[in-house]
N, C-alpha and C positions, 0 to 999 in steps of 0.2 A: 080895408085890412086895420088902418089906423084908427078908424072911429071905432071898430069892435075891440079894438086894445083897449079903447077909453073907456067904454062901456066895463071891459074886465076891471080896469085898473080903479072905477069907483064903485064896484063892486067890494074889490079888497078893500077898499077906503072905507067905507060903508059897514064891512066886519069889524074894522078896527075899533071903529068909534062904539060900535055894540059890544066888543068884547073889553072895552077901557084901555087900551094901548096903542100907542104909537107904532109906527114902522118905516121904513125905510121904501115908498111906494114909485118912485119916479125913475121911471128908465132911462137915462140922461142920453142916449145914445139916439134915441127915435121920438121923444116929447118933442110936441110943437108951443108955441108960446099959449094957445089958449087953453092946453092941456095943463101948463104948468100954474097958470092962473087957476085955473079951477081945483088943481090939487093943491096948490097953496092953501085955498079958502078951505078945503077940507081939512087939510093938516090943522088951520087955526081953529076950525071946530071942534077938532081933535082933542088940542092943547087945551081949549076951553072946558072940555069933558073932564080930563084929566085932573085938573085943578080943582074940580067941583067932585068927583066923585072917586079920583085914583089915589088916595091916600091909603086906603085898605091895602090895595094891589101892592103899592112901593113898600109899607111897612111889612106884608109878607115877604116879601122880596129879602129886605133888610134882616128878616128875622132867620129865613131860610139859611142865607151866606152867613150868618152867625152859626146857628146850629151847625152845618156842613163845616165850617173852618175849623168850631171847635172839637168837635167830633173825630177830625183827621187830625188833630194836633195830639189829642187825648186816647186815641187809640189802643186800647190794651194798657194803659198806663197805670188808671186807678183802679184798684182791685177790693170789693166788697163780699162779705157773707154777713149770714144772718147767724145771730148768737143766741137763736132761741132752736135751731134745728141741728141734727146731726143725721148721720146715716143710718144710725140704728132707729132714730126716733122715726126716720123718713119708713122703714121698713116696717114699722110698725102698726099703721095704718093705712085709709084710703085717703087720696086726696082728690080735691076737684080744681080744676084748673079753666077759666073761662077764656073763651078768644074773642073778641068782637075785631073784625074784619071789615074795610070801609065797601067790600063789595065781592061779587065772584062774577061780574060782568066780562071780567078781563083774562086771558089763561095765564099770567103773570100770577096774579092772586091767586087763582087757584092752585096753581103750585105752590107758592108761600102756604096755602090751608094743608095742601096733601103732606107737604114735607113736616110740618107739626104733629098732624096726627101720624106720620111714621115714627118722630122721635115717642112722642107720648105712648105709642102703642108697645113700646120696648118694655114700659113699665106697669106689669099688670094692677098695680094698686092706684095708677094714677087714670082719674075720669078726665076725659077735655070734651068739652061742650062748646061748639064753632057758630056763631050767630052774626051774620053778615047784616049789615044795616042797608044794604041795598044802593049806596052811594046817597045815602040820608044823612047828616051828619045829626039832625034832631034825634034821628032814630038811633044812631050811636051812641050818645048822650044815657038816651031811655034805655037801651040794652046794657049798659056798664052798670047803670041804676040797679037794673033787676038782677044784675052779677052779684053786685053789693050786697044786694038785700038777701039773695040766696045763700050767701056765706063762703064764696067760694075762696080758696085758699091762696089763688094768685090770678092775675090778670094779663092777659099777651093782647097789647094794642095795635093794631095797623087800620092809621087814619089818612084821609086823603087832608084833613086840617085839624092837626093837633091842636091849636091856637084855640079852636073851641072848647076844649075837651078840660079845660083848667079847673072849673067849679066842679064838674064830677071826679075829677082828680083828687080834690081838696076833700069831697067827700070819701073816696076811698083811704086817704091819709089816715082821716077820722077812724074810720071805722078799721085800721090797720091791715089794709090788703095790698100786698106787693102789687105792683104794676110794671110791666115791661114792654116797652114800643120796639118794634121793627119796621125795617123800611123805612118810615119818616119818623122824625125825632123831635124834642119841645124840650129847650134850654129853661133853666127857673122852674123846674117841677121835681118832685122827688122822687122821680123812676129810680128803680134798684139797678135797672142794665138797659141800653139802648142799642139795638143790632140794626145798623143804618148803612143803607144803600150810599155807595161811593155817587152819588148823582153827578158832583162836581167833577169829579176825575173822569169819569164817563165820558160828559161834556168836553173835557179839554183832550180827553182821548181822540174824541174824533176830530175836534177843532185842530189838533196837530196833524193828523192824518190829513184831513183838506188841505192843511195850510202847507203841507209838504207837496204835495200835487200841485199847486196852483202859485207858490208864491215866484216861481221864477216867468211863466208864461201869463199868469193873471186870469180872471175869469168872473163871472156872476153866478151868486148863489143864492139860494131860497131858502127860507126854514120854514119848517111846518112845525109849531109848537105842540104842547101838549094841552093841557086844562088850563085856561086862565088863573092864575093866581095860585094855581098848585107847585109846592115847594118844589118838586123834583123838575118840574117844565123850567121854570123859573133858572135853577141852578143848572140843568143841563144845557139849556139854549144860551144863558148867560155865559158860562164857560167856553161854549162852541164860539160864540159872537166876539168873545174879547179874544181869543186867538188870531180868528182871521182878521180884524181890524187892526191890526198891528201891521199889515201888509197895504199899502195904496192901490197897489196892481188888485185885489180882490174887492170885489161889489156885492155887498148883500143886497139884493134889490128889494125885496120884502120878506115879512115874518108874520105869520098868522096859526091861530090857532087849530089844531086838526082835533083836539079832544082825548089824543091817545086811542080813536076810533076810526075804523077802517072808513066808514061811508061819510063822515063828516071831512076826514083827510083828504079822500078823492077828490070831494067838492073843491076843495082847497086849492090842489094840486091841477084840477082842470080850470081854474081863474088863474092860476099863474101862468099857464101854458097858454092861454088866452089873451094874457097882459102883457108879458116878455116874449119877445121873439128869440133871442137868447138866453139859455138857461144852461150852466156848466155843471153846476153839482146842486144836489137836494139833500139836505138834513132833515130826516126826520127824526123827531125827539123822542120816537120807540120805533120798534119795528113793524108795528101796523100803520104806525103814518109813513114809513118809508115804503112797505108793500103798494100802502094806496096810492102814492107816488106812482110806484111802477107800473100797476094796473093804468093808470093814465098816462103816462108818458109811453106805454105800448100802445094803447088805444089812439094816441096821438102819432105814432108811427114816428118818435125820437128816442128810440131807448141807443142806437147809435150815436146820439147828439148829448144825452145827458147822463150823467153818472149819479148814483141814489146810493146815500150810506144811512144808517140807521144807529138803533142803540137797543140793547136786550138778549141778544142770541137765541130767537126764535127760531123752530125748527124751519118753519117757511122763508124766512131769511137766510138761514144758513143753506139751503136749498137754491136759493136765489143765487147766491153767489156763487156756487159750483156752478150753475148754468150758465153766469157770467153777466147776470140781468144787474145784480147788485153789487157795490164794490168793496163794501165794507160795514163791519157793524162792530158794536162792543159790548161785552157780557155784561149782567147785571145780576145784583144781589146775590149771588153765587159765593159759598164759603168755602173756599178750599179746603180749608184745614178739617173739615167736618163733612165734605160733599153732599150739602144740601143747601137749599136757598135760607135766607134770611129767618125766613119764618121757622125752619127747622132747628139755626142755632139758637133763636130766641127761645124755644119751645125747653130747649135742651140748658142754656142758662139759670130758665126758670124753676126746673127741676134739679139742677144744682143747688139752686140759691136755697130751695126746699130740705134738700140733705145736708145743708151746713157747709156746704165748699165756695172757696172763692171765685166769683163772676166776673167779667169787666164791667166797671159803668159805662164804658163807651166801646165798641166795636164795628170797624168800619169794613163793610167787601171791598175787595180788590175788583178791576176790571181788565179784560185781555182782549186787546186788539183781534179781530177776526178777518182775514183776508183770504183769497184763492191759495195763499201760501200754505196756512194752517186750518183751513174751514173743515178738512178730513180728521183731525185731531178732536175737535171741540164738540161738547156734549152741549146739545139743546137747551135752552131755560125752560122753556115747553113745547 
């Protein structure tokens, strides 16, 4: 059994090196000296790798923390409006809005698109064109260039890597095309408005919940991250980890990327189960990761031993909480003030701007903790 665990830990370590970040990989209770030496060697290799190649990831994390801290501090405090448009001028012509979205392979992104379309449909003189970049940032740059060339009146942008869009955003500025970010944002650009998801708050909310459950008795925790280097994953997992690290009784055994997708996240959980004989809590950086952990845990016959939490508030997760198989999740990107996700909020801000109305420069969604006590009252994100 120990040899199987050693192999599993090596697999986790090798994945860590491939993804370009370090994790706490040593189970202190049962690791022997030979394994310890092997793991130290792996961590040394990982450290060298990070020194050589990790600067982009660290820079991205620094940028994200700045963006979300700044957005939270300035939520709905600064308002702007166009001096070129009025309600009367808006009603006299047709308007074209382009929406560039990072992809539609995840139901959360599909919901964002649908809510943007829902808001746009309320205005007969607004034509919305949606293009998915299919998780390809180079295609997103090209798509935005095409929108600018077509002469759209406004741009809505949802990007996995906003930093990569700086050049094309400058092109939008030169052509006088106002642009609006939603879900993820970027400082240092001339976006009219940014409707940002509360990723930091979501991670802290789940961290506070798990901390409260384990602060007295202690426990072992594993983390299934999102996409390596992705702002939302860094923010959610960083805040979650920060809360738990305040307790010496809580040990984070390992943290690995599950890419926000069911199949890779399930593989990560299978490796965790093989590597660590005692896991008390699993934090999935989204509900897809958490549901993957649930499948793997069920297959291993350990549902009674391991508690699983996530983030998003999707229907399957709410159902799992009702069934007692997941413990909690946190709602994501839903704007209670408008009754839509941030895709719909950003669309409303764009239309309001074209009508000459005030819109917030920064707007951050809130989050609700969902447990068995209130799950019946919650609307699923998707």
